[in-house]
C-alpha positions as MATLAB code, in Angstrom:
seq = 'MKKFAVILSGSGVFDGSEIHEATLSMYAIRKQGATYDVFAPDMDQYHVVNHITGEVMDETRNVLVESARIARGNIKPLKEFDANAYDVLLLPGGFGAAKNLSTFAFDGPDCKVQPEVEKAIKDMHKAGKPIAALCIAPAILAKVLGDVKLTIGQDKETADAITSLGATHETTDHGQVIIDEKNKVFTTPCYMLEADIVQIGDGAENIVRALLKA';
ca = [
       0.000    0.000    0.000;
       1.609    3.249   -1.146;
       1.705    6.207    1.210;
       1.261    9.762   -0.050;
       2.362   12.999    1.589;
       0.045   15.869    0.640;
       1.312   19.423    1.151;
      -1.386   22.065    1.665;
      -1.013   25.836    1.573;
      -4.028   27.073    3.532;
      -7.756   26.773    2.960;
      -9.369   28.517    0.002;
      -8.455   29.126   -3.625;
      -7.532   32.819   -3.383;
      -5.122   32.624   -0.446;
      -4.535   28.928    0.225;
      -5.149   25.448   -1.155;
      -7.861   24.940   -3.753;
     -10.277   22.909   -1.658;
     -11.787   20.856   -4.484;
      -8.340   19.861   -5.745;
      -7.094   19.002   -2.263;
     -10.173   17.053   -1.191;
     -10.665   15.172   -4.441;
      -6.985   14.222   -4.492;
      -7.265   12.749   -1.015;
     -10.472   10.983   -2.042;
      -8.757    9.533   -5.125;
      -5.801    8.346   -3.050;
      -8.000    6.395   -0.636;
     -10.426    5.192   -3.317;
      -7.549    3.683   -5.266;
      -6.164    1.840   -2.270;
      -3.398    4.091   -0.967;
      -3.085    6.195    2.198;
      -1.982    9.755    2.884;
      -0.718   12.131    5.527;
      -1.225   15.881    5.271;
       1.450   18.495    5.885;
       1.660   22.281    5.773;
       4.290   24.831    6.757;
       3.754   26.501   10.124;
       3.854   30.119    8.908;
       1.645   33.128    8.322;
      -0.248   33.323    5.055;
       0.843   36.068    2.670;
      -2.604   37.614    3.167;
      -6.236   36.678    3.816;
      -8.818   37.112    1.054;
     -12.583   37.415    1.485;
     -13.770   34.679   -0.872;
     -17.103   36.451   -1.484;
     -15.757   39.881   -2.447;
     -12.191   39.044   -3.460;
     -10.923   41.801   -1.172;
      -7.913   41.456    1.103;
      -8.916   41.392    4.767;
      -7.144   43.095    7.657;
      -6.222   39.961    9.573;
      -3.511   37.317    9.796;
      -3.954   33.555    9.498;
      -1.565   30.637    9.802;
      -1.051   28.229    6.879;
      -0.877   25.138    9.098;
      -3.950   26.116   11.128;
      -6.001   26.912    8.021;
      -4.870   23.739    6.217;
      -6.041   21.753    9.244;
      -9.606   22.668    8.253;
      -9.250   20.559    5.097;
      -7.373   17.799    6.930;
     -10.001   17.675    9.693;
      -7.251   18.435   12.198;
      -5.122   15.438   11.206;
      -2.098   17.350    9.948;
       1.617   17.710   10.656;
       4.002   20.662   10.386;
       5.983   20.351    7.181;
       9.257   20.541    9.110;
       8.457   16.984   10.307;
       8.275   15.565    6.775;
      10.640   12.649    6.146;
      10.959   11.496    2.538;
      11.981    8.029    3.719;
       8.494    7.482    5.145;
       6.549    8.207    1.935;
       6.229    6.840   -1.578;
       4.685    9.884   -3.280;
       4.564   13.655   -2.726;
       1.504   15.563   -3.961;
       0.872   19.321   -4.067;
      -2.652   20.570   -4.878;
      -3.010   24.002   -6.417;
      -4.725   27.192   -5.374;
      -3.108   30.615   -5.011;
      -1.566   29.457   -1.745;
       0.924   27.453   -3.796;
       1.979   30.676   -5.508;
       1.665   32.990   -2.477;
       2.557   30.886    0.576;
       4.542   27.892   -0.669;
       6.342   30.161   -3.121;
       6.265   33.772   -4.340;
       5.466   32.829   -7.946;
       2.268   34.934   -7.947;
       4.326   38.060   -7.344;
       7.789   37.335   -8.701;
       7.219   34.871  -11.539;
      10.459   33.149  -12.572;
      12.365   35.130   -9.905;
      10.234   33.590   -7.162;
      11.485   31.986   -3.998;
      10.192   28.678   -2.664;
       9.431   28.206    1.022;
      12.490   26.324    2.389;
      10.585   23.363    3.871;
       8.689   22.892    0.602;
      11.908   23.038   -1.398;
      13.559   20.496    0.880;
      10.618   18.087    0.632;
      10.699   18.236   -3.170;
      14.466   17.825   -3.373;
      14.484   14.954   -0.890;
      11.811   13.047   -2.827;
      13.514   13.754   -6.149;
      16.878   12.610   -4.830;
      15.244    9.406   -3.593;
      13.760    8.791   -7.036;
      10.199    8.938   -5.749;
       7.223   10.367   -7.696;
       6.174   13.991   -7.196;
       2.794   15.311   -8.342;
       1.478   18.850   -8.697;
      -1.923   20.188   -9.728;
      -3.050   23.515  -11.180;
      -0.406   26.251  -10.536;
       1.687   24.082   -8.186;
       3.845   22.751  -11.076;
       5.486   26.201  -11.141;
       7.088   25.286   -7.810;
       8.533   22.117   -9.324;
       9.922   24.095  -12.251;
      11.648   26.497   -9.865;
      13.097   23.765   -7.652;
      13.966   21.119  -10.255;
      14.552   23.153  -13.412;
      14.765   20.769  -16.368;
      11.465   18.919  -15.988;
       8.498   18.267  -18.278;
       5.156   19.460  -16.917;
       1.882   21.286  -17.556;
      -0.218   24.109  -16.152;
      -2.785   23.773  -18.950;
      -3.017   26.411  -21.664;
      -2.103   29.793  -20.148;
       0.726   31.132  -22.343;
       2.061   33.724  -19.892;
       2.404   31.191  -17.082;
       3.814   28.578  -19.449;
       6.424   31.070  -20.676;
       7.445   31.857  -17.106;
       7.863   28.151  -16.410;
       9.906   27.490  -19.550;
      12.202   30.381  -18.612;
      13.144   28.292  -15.566;
      14.398   25.518  -17.826;
      11.266   23.378  -17.759;
       9.432   22.009  -20.802;
       5.739   22.876  -20.861;
       3.118   20.767  -22.623;
      -0.319   22.198  -23.378;
      -3.120   20.081  -21.944;
      -6.882   19.892  -21.573;
      -9.129   18.645  -18.763;
      -8.026   15.483  -17.004;
      -4.794   15.059  -18.931;
      -1.674   14.075  -17.005;
       1.836   14.904  -18.176;
       4.436   12.423  -16.975;
       8.141   13.165  -16.890;
       9.429    9.601  -16.694;
      13.034   10.614  -16.070;
      12.253   12.851  -13.075;
       9.088   11.029  -11.982;
       7.123   14.295  -12.086;
       3.351   14.114  -12.695;
       1.222   17.204  -13.403;
      -2.363   18.019  -14.409;
      -4.010   21.440  -15.030;
      -7.244   21.333  -12.957;
      -8.501   24.895  -12.292;
      -5.817   26.502  -14.455;
      -8.479   25.745  -17.059;
     -12.134   26.761  -16.879;
     -13.488   23.697  -15.116;
     -16.272   22.278  -13.001;
     -15.880   19.992  -10.018;
     -16.397   16.842  -12.109;
     -13.448   17.768  -14.332;
     -11.340   18.418  -11.228;
     -12.313   15.002   -9.942;
     -11.277   13.446  -13.253;
      -7.877   15.132  -13.035;
      -7.350   13.969   -9.469;
      -8.384   10.393  -10.275;
      -6.146   10.290  -13.357;
      -3.029   11.669  -11.685;
      -3.358    9.361   -8.672;
      -3.895    6.385  -10.997;
      -0.744    7.293  -12.913;
       1.220    7.758   -9.697;
       0.213    4.337   -8.411;
       1.616    2.775  -11.580;
       4.968    4.568  -11.201;
];
């Protein structure tokens, strides 16, 4: 039975993890016979967004505490992650991946990756274990790993930013999974495309299925 580590970035598409992507990934993992643990960095979010109005709110929230909402409290600080204990690493999308786990939303190719996230990715890559990223999260893999094949869907500006980091981008549609066999990197576009929850579920099911065959 393979064991996944899922890294969350908060709770909510505009300032944290995309909840559909996170939840449906965890559902797909269990449905297909694997298990998972959830991690998040213990740090303040970049900002807090009102998900009704889209406006930034005058308050501070913690990424680990907010991610615990999705994990139903069963979550660990990312500093405790040990690549030896897991078979697969998976990062759902949402703006939290580009605001909290990295600064890609603000700095593009010049972004920085949160140190614990970078270490987790490098440790899994060094061990030759599969790494998956959904939606905008593949940008983190491009920054950390460089010469990898991946997808964020069809957005040219984002794809150009990723290729400037040395990665190869492949244009994809709903539910498609790009597999970099050499680096064991698996990516799918999810809400980087106009999508409904069924299409997100298809992407999650497909990427987990591919990961379990790796």
